[in-house]
C-alpha positions in Angstrom: 184.9 72.6 104.2 183.1 69.6 105.7 179.9 70.9 104.3 181.2 71.1 100.7 182.2 67.4 100.8 179.3 66.0 102.6 177.9 62.8 101.2 174.2 62.0 101.5 173.8 58.3 102.4 170.3 57.7 101.0 171.6 55.1 98.6 168.4 53.8 97.1 166.5 57.1 96.9 165.9 59.0 93.8 167.5 62.5 93.6 164.7 64.9 93.1 166.9 67.6 91.5 167.7 65.2 88.6 164.0 64.4 88.2 163.1 68.1 88.2 165.7 68.9 85.5 164.2 66.1 83.5 160.6 67.6 84.0 162.0 70.9 82.7 163.5 69.0 79.8 160.2 67.3 79.1 158.4 70.7 79.0 161.0 72.1 76.6 160.7 68.9 74.5 157.0 69.1 74.1 157.1 72.8 73.2 159.9 72.1 70.6 158.0 69.2 68.9 154.8 71.3 68.9 156.5 74.1 67.3 158.3 71.8 64.8 154.9 70.0 63.8 153.3 73.4 63.4 155.9 74.3 60.8 156.0 70.8 59.3 152.3 70.9 58.6 152.4 74.5 57.4 150.3 75.7 60.2 152.6 78.3 61.5 156.4 78.8 60.5 159.1 78.7 63.2 162.8 79.1 62.4 164.3 75.8 62.6 167.7 77.0 63.4 166.3 78.6 66.6 164.4 75.3 67.4 167.6 73.4 67.2 169.3 75.5 69.9 166.1 75.3 72.0 166.4 71.6 71.8 170.1 71.5 72.6 170.0 74.0 75.5 166.9 72.8 77.4 165.4 69.5 75.9 167.4 66.8 74.4 170.8 68.0 75.4 169.6 68.0 79.1 168.2 64.5 78.7 171.5 63.1 77.2 173.7 64.8 79.9 171.3 63.6 82.7 171.4 60.0 81.2 175.2 59.9 81.6 174.9 61.1 85.2 172.3 58.6 86.0 174.2 55.8 84.4 177.1 56.3 86.9 174.7 56.4 89.8 172.9 53.2 88.8 176.1 51.4 88.3 177.5 52.6 91.7 174.5 51.2 93.4 174.3 47.8 91.6 177.8 47.3 90.3 176.2 45.4 87.4 176.3 46.4 83.8 173.9 43.9 82.1 170.8 45.8 83.3 172.1 49.0 81.8 172.9 47.2 78.5 169.4 45.4 78.5 167.8 48.7 79.1 169.7 50.0 76.1 168.4 47.1 73.9 164.8 47.8 75.0 165.0 51.5 74.1 166.7 50.9 70.7 163.8 48.4 70.0 161.4 51.3 70.6 163.4 53.5 68.4 163.2 50.9 65.6 159.4 50.9 66.2 159.4 54.8 65.8 161.3 54.2 62.5 158.7 51.8 61.2 155.7 54.0 62.0 157.2 57.2 60.7 158.2 55.4 57.5 154.7 54.4 57.0 153.6 58.0 57.3 156.5 59.5 55.2 159.0 57.7 53.0 161.3 60.8 53.0 161.1 62.4 56.5 160.9 59.2 58.6 163.1 58.9 61.7 166.3 57.1 60.8 168.4 57.5 63.9 166.5 59.5 66.4 166.9 60.0 70.1 165.6 56.5 71.1 168.0 54.9 68.6 170.8 57.1 70.4 169.9 56.2 73.9 169.8 52.6 73.0 173.3 52.7 71.6 174.7 54.9 74.5 173.4 52.7 77.1 175.1 49.7 75.5 178.5 51.5 74.9 178.4 53.6 78.2 179.3 50.7 80.5 182.7 50.4 78.8 183.5 53.9 79.9 182.4 53.5 83.6 185.9 52.8 84.7 187.1 56.4 83.6 186.7 59.7 85.0 188.7 62.6 83.5 189.2 60.6 80.4 185.4 60.8 79.9 185.5 64.6 80.1 188.4 65.0 77.7 187.0 62.5 75.3 183.5 63.6 75.5 184.5 67.3 74.8 186.6 66.1 71.9 183.6 64.0 70.4 181.5 67.0 70.8 183.8 69.4 68.8 184.2 66.8 66.1 180.5 66.1 65.9 179.7 69.9 65.6 182.1 70.2 62.9 180.7 67.4 61.0 177.3 69.2 61.0 178.5 71.2 58.1 180.0 68.2 56.1 178.0 65.9 53.8 179.0 62.5 52.3 177.9 60.6 49.3 176.9 57.4 51.4 174.3 57.0 54.1 175.9 54.0 55.9 177.5 56.0 58.8 174.7 58.5 59.4 174.3 56.9 62.9 177.8 58.0 63.6 177.4 61.6 62.4 178.4 61.5 58.9 175.5 63.1 57.2 174.4 62.0 53.7 173.4 64.5 50.9 169.7 64.1 51.5 167.7 65.3 54.5 167.8 63.0 57.6 164.8 64.6 59.3 164.5 66.6 62.5 164.8 63.7 64.9 168.4 63.0 64.1 170.7 62.3 67.1 174.0 60.7 65.9 176.8 59.5 68.2 178.8 62.5 67.2 178.5 64.9 68.9 175.9 63.5 71.4 177.7 60.5 72.9 180.4 63.1 73.8 177.7 64.9 75.9 176.7 61.6 77.4 180.3 60.9 78.4 180.6 64.5 80.0 177.5 63.5 81.9 179.1 60.4 83.1 182.1 62.4 84.4 180.0 64.7 86.3 178.0 61.9 87.7 181.3 60.5 89.2 182.1 63.8 90.6 178.8 64.9 92.0 177.4 61.6 93.0 180.3 59.3 94.0 179.2 55.8 95.1 175.7 56.8 94.1 175.4 59.5 96.8 175.1 63.3 96.8 178.3 65.0 97.3 176.8 68.3 98.1 174.0 69.7 100.4 170.9 70.8 98.8 167.7 72.0 100.5 164.7 69.6 100.9 161.5 71.3 99.9 157.9 70.3 100.6 157.5 66.6 99.6 154.1 66.8 97.9 155.2 69.8 95.9 158.5 68.1 94.9 156.7 64.9 94.1 154.3 66.6 91.8 157.0 68.7 90.1 159.2 65.6 89.4 156.5 63.2 88.4 157.0 63.7 84.7 160.8 63.5 85.1 160.3 60.0 86.6 158.6 58.8 83.5 160.4 60.3 80.4 160.2 57.4 78.0 156.4 57.0 78.4 155.8 60.7 78.0 158.2 60.9 75.0 156.1 58.0 73.3 152.7 59.5 74.3 153.4 63.0 73.2 153.5 62.2 69.4 150.0 60.8 69.1 148.8 63.6 71.5 150.3 66.5 69.7 149.4 65.2 66.2 145.9 64.3 67.3 145.3 67.8 68.7 146.7 69.3 65.6 144.5 67.0 63.4 141.4 68.0 65.4 142.3 71.7 65.1 143.6 71.9 61.6 142.4 68.8 59.6 143.0 70.5 56.2 146.7 70.9 57.1 147.3 67.5 58.7 145.4 65.1 56.8 147.3 65.3 53.5 150.4 64.2 55.2 148.8 60.8 56.0 148.9 58.1 53.3 145.6 56.6 52.4 145.0 53.2 53.7 144.2 50.4 51.4 141.2 49.3 53.5 
């Protein structure tokens, strides 16, 4: 019994299992975006419905859940909410940058409220739920049910697309509204409190070779940088390999 409630006291270390899960999510994310862009540029068609569930199960869904877990760990260690909210503002600013760049490329398929917009708002709202535990689980599951129901409902106005009320027109593939995804974020916060109370492990886990673990978790320690770098990398490779397919999607520059 004592073993099941053991608390690791490495208060300021990273948890390799969380970074490893992020690394796995990064791999799935890159595969997902590559397959999507192959379809978008009409190079190779892939069923987008299948891609969505690939993203949910192993990519973006994992990122969102782990972000909720990590928020509770970070707050348990620092007891400060402003760094979390400031991080949210920084990520949201990156999201606005993505919107501007994609709008220049396409007036119809630009990113209106993507995963960076979502994380920005989630990190701003999340601190208000840090005091809760089981409420986060119940509320999170409820928001997920509501959000998945709203996926099949369309509205005549676009002003609440950030919340999950889809307008009649396409909102693009990188569309991560608060419903249902903030619900998954709250579920992550619940499990963060359960599995990592006071910012420490509540369970025993084997420690592997440091160099191997460090290599495998390296991408998981830098998810934002990899997310931003993957787009020019993937598009650049596709442009080099299939210029006839990719070039028509870029508007001519006036200079």
